[in-house]
C-alpha angles and dihedrals in degrees: 000000000000092000089049092052092047091049094049090049091053092049090051091049091051091049090051091051092050092051090049092049090051091050092050090048094057096083091048091049091049090049094050091045096047100041103026116022101037094046090046091051088049091052092047092052092047089049096058099041135063129225089281093053094250120141115259141159096204093097093055094047094044087092087078092059112115094250095046093040090054091050090047091052091048090050090049094049094046093046091045096051095041090052090047093049092048090052091049090052101037101046100052089042090054091049089049092049093048093051095040123101093241105126099188103060091170087077090059092048089049091053090050095052096040096088088052088067090068121082113273096231091047090056093052091048088053089056089049090054090052100049103030118118091260094032135121096272095054091043090058092045093051091045091060092042095255122135115261121251122237101210101135117100092020134106086253090063091051092047091049091050093051093048090049093049101040101036092093090055088058096038097055101056093038094050090044092053093046094047091047093062109109115249090218090066093054092044089051090052091049092048088053089057105266116148125218095270093049091048088051096047100038104029115020101035097048092046091050097049091099092059091047090051091051091048091051091055092046091052106030097048099053090039091059091055098039121126107148093071092048090050095051103035098027094049090223091292097105113061119209121183089252088058092053093050090048091052093049089057100040108025113026092026091218096146093170094058092040089051093048092051089046093053092045090051089044091054091049091049092048092050090051092048092049089051094052090041092052091048089053091052093049090048093050090047093049091049093048091051 
């Protein structure tokens, strides 16, 4: 009888916790429905209809038009190279931080996320101030009798802005994955005769692929949809697909075409995320085996 009473009280406690959890989830559900699901449905409806409200697929396939295809390829190339550069910077830096004698690694993490506390647009304007024709960089170069660099309003400026802005999003997961590798595993490999290069290529790198994959998603996906950096550092001369979508909504007011391009780009981004996510799962499964 006592066991039955204790069991019933536990079941009642679980039911009360479930009810409280559902009540606490109501504001989140309302927020998601009002600011994510409903706008997404609106965009989807606009994407498959024309100005008269008739069903059409022209808006979705407009991404294959020459102008849009060129902007898509430019977005792909900029996103790819910015992600690659972020990896080439973040991974060696993570290895150096792991092997360094700094005991309090949280200070390094704090320094990494500190620029993210500043407004995104202000950070990009700061980069513009540095690399403009009359900026700080060219002032230093002319002061030491070197020719000035004309970086502003070029794809290189956009690439620099994306690397500067998204590097912390690559650094954090990569550094976390590298620091989370048990030291016992590395010591065991060294005891078995592995040198530093073999430990790096056969132990550290495979075990940190999950962090690299997460960093790729966090950098590549927003870089594909970026338009603010291109507007500020590109001077409107380099058209990414995000710039064209923004112009369709704000300049030409063709919301149907802008929605179609947005949905097509969203599908491409989702496919890319699924590929990287699947690779992360396969890597984690292989490591666990």
